[in-house]
N, C-alpha and C positions, 0 to 999 in steps of 0.2 A: 504493500500500500504506500502511495506517495503522500507522506505526511506534510510535505511542503505545499501540495495543492490544497489540503484541508486547511492549513493555516492561511493560505491566500484567500480562501472563500469566507473566512470568518469576518463578520462585521460587528462593530460595537455601536450601540445606540447612545448618542450623547444628547442629554437634555440640558440645554443652555439657557441661563437666565438672560432676559433681554429687557432693557429699559433705556429710554431716552430722557434727556434733560427735560424737566417739567412734568414728566409722568409721575403719578402718585404711587403706582404699584408696578411691579415687574410682571412679565409673563414669561412663559417658557416655550422654546422651540426645540424640536427634536430633529436630529440628523443621524443618518446611518453612515458610518465611516468604515471603509475597508481596513482591516487590521494588518499590520506588517510587524514582524519581529523587531523589537527595540523601539517601537513607537512610543513617544511620550505624549502627555496630554497637550502640550504646546504644539507638537507635530500635528495632532488631530485637529486642534482648533484652527491652525493655519490651513490645513487641508479643507476644512469647512469653509473658511473665508475665501479660499482660492477657487474651489470647485462648486460650492453650493450657495453661499450667501456672502457676497462681497461687502455687505453692510455690517457684518459682525465686527465689533470693536474690542480690541484687547491690546495690552502692552507687552512687549518683550524686547530683549536686547542681546545679552551675552550668550544665552542658551547653555550656560554651564554653572548656574547657581552662584554667580558672583555679583550680579547687579541688583537682584531682588525685585526687578520690575514686573515679573510675571506671577506675582503672588495672587492667589485666588483660593476659593473653597472648592475642594473636589470631594464629592460624596460626603459633604458635611464637615470636612477637615481642612484646616489651613495648610496649603502646600505651595511649593514652587512648581509651576506647570512644566518647566523645562527639564526637570529631573524626576518627574512622577511617571513611572511606566504604566502604560495603559494595560499591559498584560497582567498587572496585579490587581486590577479594579473590577474584573468581571465583564459581562456583556452589556451592562447598563451603567452609565457614568453621568452623575449630576455635577454640573459646573456652575458656580455662583461667584459673584464678586465678594471681596473682603467686606466684612460687616462693620469695620471700625471707622468708616468714613462714608461721606455722601457719594452716591453713584452718579457719575457724569454721563456714562454711556455704556450699556451692556456690562462688560467685565472690567471697565476702567473706573476707578474711584478717585476722589479728590485727596491726594496725599499731602497737600500743603499744610493742614493742621498738624499732621504727624511730624513733618520736617521742622515746623515752627516750634514745636515742643522740644525737639532736639536742640535747636538753636538757642532756645531760652535757657537751657541748663548749661550749654557750652560743650562743643565736641572736643574731645582730646585731639591735640595737634602734634605733628612731627615738625620740629623746628631745626634749622641749621645750627650746627655747633662748630665754632672755629672755622667758619667759612665753608663747611661741608654740609650739603643737604640739598633739598629741592631748590632749583634756581628760581622758580616762580612763586615762592612763598610756601606757607604751611599747607599740608594736605591732611585729610582725615585718616585715622587708623582704619584698618579693614577687617577688624574682628566682627563687628556688626554690619551686615550688608543693608540694613535699613529697608527691609522688605515690608514691614508692617504686619507680618503674620501674627506676632505676639499681641499686637493691639486688637486685631480682629478676634483672636481667641479669648481675650480677657473678658470675663463676665462683668467686671466693674465698669469697663468702658461702655458696655451695653446700656447701662442705667445712669451713668454720671458723666455728662458731656464735659465737665470741668476736670475730670481726672487726668493727671499728667500722662499716665500710661507707662507700661513696663519698659519700653525702649528708652524713653526719656529718663526714667528713674535709674535704669541701668547705666545710662550715659553719665548721669550725675554721680553715681558711685565710682565710675572710672575716673572722673575728674577729681574726686576726693582722693582716690587711691594713687593716682598718677596724674598730677595737674597738667604737665607739659604746656605751661604758659597760660592755662585757664585759672579761674578764681574759685577755689574749693568752697570758700565761705558763701559765695553767691549761689553755687549749686546746692549746698546744704540748706540755705535759706529758702530756696524755691521748693525743695523737697519737704521741708518742715512746715507744712500747712495742710489744711483740711483735705484738699484734693491732691495731696502728694503721696509720700511714702506711707503715711499712716492710713490711707484709704485702702490699701491692698489687703485682701482677705485670704491670701495664700491658697488660691485655687490651683496654682502651679501650671495652668494651661500654657502660659507664655513660654515656659521652659520646655514643655513637651513638643511644641510645634516649631521651635527655633531651628531653621535649616543649617545654621552655622554651628550648632552644638553648644551654644552658650546657655547660661543659666540666669535669665533676668530675674526670676523669683528669688534666687539666692542672693543676687546683687541688691535687691530691694531689702532683704533681711539684713545684709551687712550695712546698708545705708541706715536702716533703723537703729542698729546697734550703735553706730557712730553718732547718730542724732541723740540717742538716749544718753550716751556717755557725755556728750557736750551739754545736754540739758542739765545733767546732774552737776556739771562742773561750772557752767556759767550760762548766762542768758543768751538765747539764740538771737542772731542778728535779724533785722527786719526782713521780711520776705514779701515777695510779689505774689499776688493772687490774680487769677484771671478776672476779666471784667464780667459784669452781670450777664452778658450774652454768651459767655463761655469762650471768649477769644484768648488765644495765646499769640502774642506777637502781631496782633492786628487782624486776624481772620478767625472766623467762627469755626469751631470744631464741627466735624461732619455728623451725618445722621447715624442712628444706632439701630441695631437689630431688635433691642428691647428684651423684656423679661422672658418672652416665649423662647428665646434662644438658649436660655439656661437648660430647658428641658429637652433639647435636641440630643438624643442619645448617641449620635454617630461620632465615633472616635474619641469620646470623652474619657478622661482618666479619673482615678480615685480622688485626687485633690479637688477637681471640679464638682464631683458629686457631694463631697463634704460641704463645699460652699453652698450648693443648692439645698442640701438637707438643712443647713443652718438657717437659710432664709425661710424655707417652707415650714420648719418646725416652729420658728418664731411666730409666723402667721397662725399656725394651728393652735399654739398655746394661747394666743390672744382670743381666738374663737372659743376655746375650751373654757377659759376663765369667764368669758361672758355667759356661757351656758351654766357654769357653776354658780354665778351670781343669781341667775334666774331660779335655780333650785333652792339656793339659800333663802331667797325671798319668801319662800313658803313659811319660814319661821316668823316672819313679820306679821302674819295674819292671825296670830294668837296661839295659845297652848294646844288647841284642838288640831292644829296642822302638823304636830310632831310625828304622829303615826304616818301621815302621808309622806312627810320628808324621809323618814326611815325606809318606807316602802320604795320610794324612788331611788334613794342613795344606795340601797342594797340590791337593786335590780341587776341581773347579769349584764345587761347592755351598758348600764352606767359603770359597772365595775370594769368592763372592757374598755370603756372610754378612759377610766382612771389609769389602766395599764398603758394605753396609748399616750396619755398625758405624761406619765413617768418616762416613757420611751422618748418623747419629744424633749422633755427637760434634760435627759441624759445626753441626747445627741446635740442639742443646742449648747449645753454647758461644756461638753468635751470639745466641741468645735471652737468655742470661745477660748478655752484653755490652750488648744493647739495653736490658734492664731496668736494668742498672747506670747506663748513660748517662742514660736518661730519668728514672729514679728519683732521680738526683742533681741533677736540674734542668738537665742539659746537653742541648743539641740538641733542646729541647722543641719548637722551631718547625719541625723537619725530621723529624717522625715517619715520614711516608710515604717520604721519600727514604731514611731509615735502614733501613726495612724492605726496600725494593727493593734497596738495596746489599747487605744481608745475604743475600737470596735469590740474587742474582747471584753473589756471592762463594762462597756455599755450593755452588751448582751447579757452579762451575768447579773447586772443590776435589774434589768427588765425582767429576766426570768425569775429572780428572787421576789420581785414585787408581784408578779403574776401568781406565783405559788402562795404568797401570803394572802392576797385578796380573795382568791378562789378556794382557799382551804377551809 
């Protein structure tokens, strides 16, 4: 059997998000693309634009994961299209723009707010020493390729348009660690505000999607540790905050995916789910406390309502709600402890072990509570 002919006949269906400037919602177009060995998502999109729809808009440049311009969401996960093999994605591929910025056209988003946040904290520079160095002035370091994948993956960016973002905060930490002509105090001051380093809730998605193998989440934790050390030592310098319209450096931050993006299960890791659990349990506890107040209000109607109160409070359904409430308290509390420890720069090398310990401890507490209430 000629396996090469079978490969040649294989087609992959691409479902591509389409949106033009001024349109409120995107729609999706589908394209069947003949597969060839070694094909990347970028190859497939260029093939669609060449052979099927010349109006498809996308960015690309280097084609080897150095420029970061072809960042997009593929099957719900932030990736660089130029190094994402189609062969690993199955016969149906969903392609969407990054969610951390406003869509300009199809797969092209407005990256200006992202770059302005980086400029606000100051990029580390290479400078000439003793006459040796770049002849045309400073150039940026090439550890971060500034693709914006981390910003798109970050759940905080989805709900706080003023949040400085993981890339800019990681850049601030690099300035503090190795100034190279930049101002560490100014970078720290910018990070030391409500929408800076303290806003991070350690979902760790930014580090998971980084194509350069960097650890923005770890950098933010190191930045917090330095901020905490300086706060304990002396008063922090004055810091800049974004304007009321969410602008950094003069332009408004882009549109957001919103809270519904939290619950997208595709490609998410444990840190993201602890973030989501912390938010949802907080809302659940608020609803439960309101229900509990309604039941307690029975006692305000006089002594004759005591039996009714006992009847309701001892009902199996209400006891089950009590177990769920305890579970929510445990999850919410342990998530808060985890964020506090990691966010203060403590136990940063044991993130996975800390998460496993929290899950096991929480499970034991909930099991004990269930046995006690139903015994």
